[in-house]
N, C-alpha and C positions, 0 to 999 in steps of 0.2 A: 601385841597382836599384829599380825602382818597386814600391811596396807599397800595396795597397788595404786600408783598415781599415773594417770595417762594424760598426755597433753604436749604442747609445744615446748621445745627448748630452742631459743632463738636469739636474735639481735634486735635491739631497739635503738632508735635515735629520737630523743625527746627534747622538746622546748616547752618551757612553762614561763609564766610571768616572772619567775624568780631565778631562772637560769636555763642552761642548755647543756645537754650531754652529747658527747661523741657517741659512736657506735658502742653500746654496752650490752652485756648479756641480760636477757629477759626470757619471756615465754611463760605460759601458764604453769606448766609442770615444774619449771625451775622455781618459781615463787612458792608453789604448793609444797614442794619437797623441802625447801629451806625452812618453811614455817612448820610443817608437820613433824619434821625430824627433831624439833625441840621437845616433843612429847612422846613419840613412839619410833622405834627402830626395829627392824629395817624398814625403810621406805623402798618399795620395789618399783623402779621407774620404767615407764614405757614411752618411748619418744623416738624422734629421728633428728639427726644433725648432719651437717655437711663437714667436709674436711677442714673448713675454716673455724670450726668451733674450738675454743681454746682447751688444750689438754689440762691446763691447770684448773680450769673450772670443773671439769669432770673429776679431777683428783680431789678437789675441795669437797665435792658432793660425796664422793666415796668415803672420805675421812669423816664425814658427818653421819655416816650410817645409811647412805643411799646406795642401793644396789643398781647397777647399770647394765645388767645382762640383757634387759629388754630395750636398751637404747641402740638403735641402728645408726651406724656411722658410715655415711656415703662419702668416701674420701675425695671423689672427683666432682662433687656437687657442693652447692652453697646452702647454708642454713637459712631458715625462714627469717625475713627481715621486715620490720614495721617502723615507720617514722610518723610521729604525730606532734601537733602543737596544741597545747591547752589554752583555753580562754581564761580570763581573770577569775571567773567563779570556780575554776578547777574541776567543775563537773562536766563541762562540755569541751569537746576537742575536735580538731580537724585532722583527718588522716592525710598525710602528705605523700606517703609511698607505702605500698605493700608488695613484697616479693615472696611468693609462696615457696619457690625453690624446692627443697626436698619434701616439703609438706604437701606439694601438689599431688603426689602419688603415694602418700604414706599408707602402708599396709601393715598395721601393728601385728606383732607376733608375741604371744604370751609364752615365755619360757616355762619348761616343766617345773623349774624350781619355784615359780610364782604360783603354781596351782595350789588350791586349798586356802587362799587368802581369806581372811575374815571380813576385810573392808576394801571397797573399790571406790576410788575418787576419779571420775571422768571429768577432766578439765575441758574447757571450751574448745571444741573441735567440730569438724563436719559430722553430723549425726550418724551417717552411715559408718564412719570410722569408730565412733563410740559403740555402735551396735556390734561391730565385728569383734570388739574386745569382750563384750558380754557373752557373745556366742562361743568364744573360745574357752571360757571357764567351765571346767568339768563339774565343779560344785558351786552352787550359787553362794556368794558371800553373805555374811550376816546383814550387811548394809551396803547398798549401792547408791552412791551420791553422784550427782552430775551438775555441771554448770553449763549454761548455754547463753546465747545472745540474740538480739533482734535480727541480725543478718541472716541467721538460719531460719527464723520465722518468715522472713521475706522470700528466701530462696529454696528452702528445703523443708517446708512445713510437714509434709507427709511423712518423711523419714524421721523428723524431730518428734512427731507425735508417737511414733512407734517406740522410740527410745524412752521417752517420758513414761510410757505405759509400763516399762520394765524396771524403773528405778524406785527407790524408797524415799529419796530425799532430793529435792531440786533447789538449786540456787539461781535466782534471777534478781535483777534490780527492779525498781518500781515501774519504770516505763515498759520494761519487757513483760512484767506481770500483767499490765494493762493490755498490752498488745496480744499476748497469748490468750487471755481470757475474754477480751472484748468488754471488760468491766472497768469503770473508773475507780470505784471504791475498792481499796486493796483487800478489805475483808471479803467482799463478793468475789473479787478476782481470785483470792486464795481458795475459796470454796470451789470455783469452777476448775481451777488447775488441779486440785487434789482429786477431782472426779476423773481426771485423765490418767491417774495411776499412783502418784507419789503419796505416801502416808504423811510425810513431813515436807514443809515448804519454808524456805528462808527467802524473804524479800529484803534486798539491800537498798538502803536509802542514802548511801554516801555519808556526807557529814551530818545527816539527820538520823543515823543509827540503822538498826535492822529489826525486822519482825520475824518471829518464828510461829508457824501455824501447825496444828495437829488436831484432827477432828474439830471440835468447837473451841479448842484452847488457843489462846494467843499470848505470846510473850514479846515484850519490846525491850531492846537493849539500846542505850544511847551511844552516840559516838563521842569520844573524848575531845573536848575543845582543845585544839593545839595552836600554839603560837605561830609555828612555822610548818607549812605544808609545801614541800619542794616538788614532789612528783607523785601523783596518784596512780601512776601506771603499776599494775600488779597488786594493788590494794585488795581488790576483790578476790584474787587468787590466794593472796596471803591470808585473808579472812577464812576462806574455805580450807586452807591448809591447817590453820590453827583449830578450826572447828572439828575437822575430821581427825586430826591428830589427837585431840583431847578424847574424842569418842573412842578411837582405837586404843588409846592408853587405858581407859577405864573399862573398856569392853561392855559399855552400857548404852543401849539405844533408847532409853526411856525419855519421855518429854522433859522430865526434871533435869536429867543430865544434859540434855541438849540446851537447856537454858544456860547452864554453865558454859557449854561449848560455844554458844554465841558470844558470851562475854570474852572468852579466851580468843576467839577469832577476831573480835573487835580490837582487843589489846594488840594482837599481832599486826593487824592492819595499821594501827596507829603508829607503830614503829616504821613500817614500810615506807610511809609517805614522807618521812623526815629527811631522807636523802635519795639521790637518784638510784634507780635500779634496785639490785639486791644488797647494796652496800651496807645499809643499816641492819638488815637481817643477819649479816655475817658477823656483826659486832656484838650483838646483845647476849647477855648471860641469863641464866635461870633466875638470878636475883633481880635483874632488870625486868624480866617478864612477870615475876611475882609482884614486884612493886607496882607495875603498870596495871595489873589485874586488880590490885588493891585500890588503885585510884578510881577504877570503874565502880568498885563496890561503894566507895565513899561518895561517888557522884550521885548515886541513886538511893543511898541509905538515909532515911530520916524517921524521926518519931513524930507522931501526931496524936493529939487528944481531941476527941469530938465532945463538945460540951453542949 
């Protein structure tokens, strides 16, 4: 099933308590594509990069089954750049530098070859840009999913609300869910957010797992306890990529199938954090993924007798 992925392809420079990277390839759409392509191909990418973005990275994505017709290359400009430093808990971080560069005036164009896609994944971007993508699609996809962040809630809430009203599935973390809904309880927060439009809601809780909501149903997936977490950058995008990749592969948007998707997404995110950038995602095999998913199954599988 065809999947369009929209988002940034960028450079990151990252410092964590366990190491430091030089300028490496990142960006929401990059992580989503590497993750989703394990489950469904082609992934039809929509993004923008500068002339400094490595051709070998584009070639690697192409070899992976990612179509790049929707990626604009502005040869005389620079790619988006972000630099950050993580605290010891690895959940909080300080932004050291943000350079929008080509992303500042990004106007996405959906190629004719992408029309008719069944699934659309809107990575974290300016809400008005996300809306322009939706408006260009001649036929509404079977499922529109989006990711967003608290920055847009602070600076572009009116536009964000309009996009949220048009999507089927929303990804946010717990603090974003509370901010968006005005509710502290995540169950109450989910109820308020789903009133805004989405039929499904995923609330990510980092090392504490993720929650899936639909109508009055709730499903919780744990995070895998890992011995080493080197870099959490891109973990949420990798999670979304695994989730939407599984849904596209199975062509099944039922709540039960999304319960599997949340486990698949969690498994993919657990790989992402093991090395800096997309390094680990480029190394893993189908066997690695299957084994990791089985670890999640064992983590929550138990027999109990009530006497």
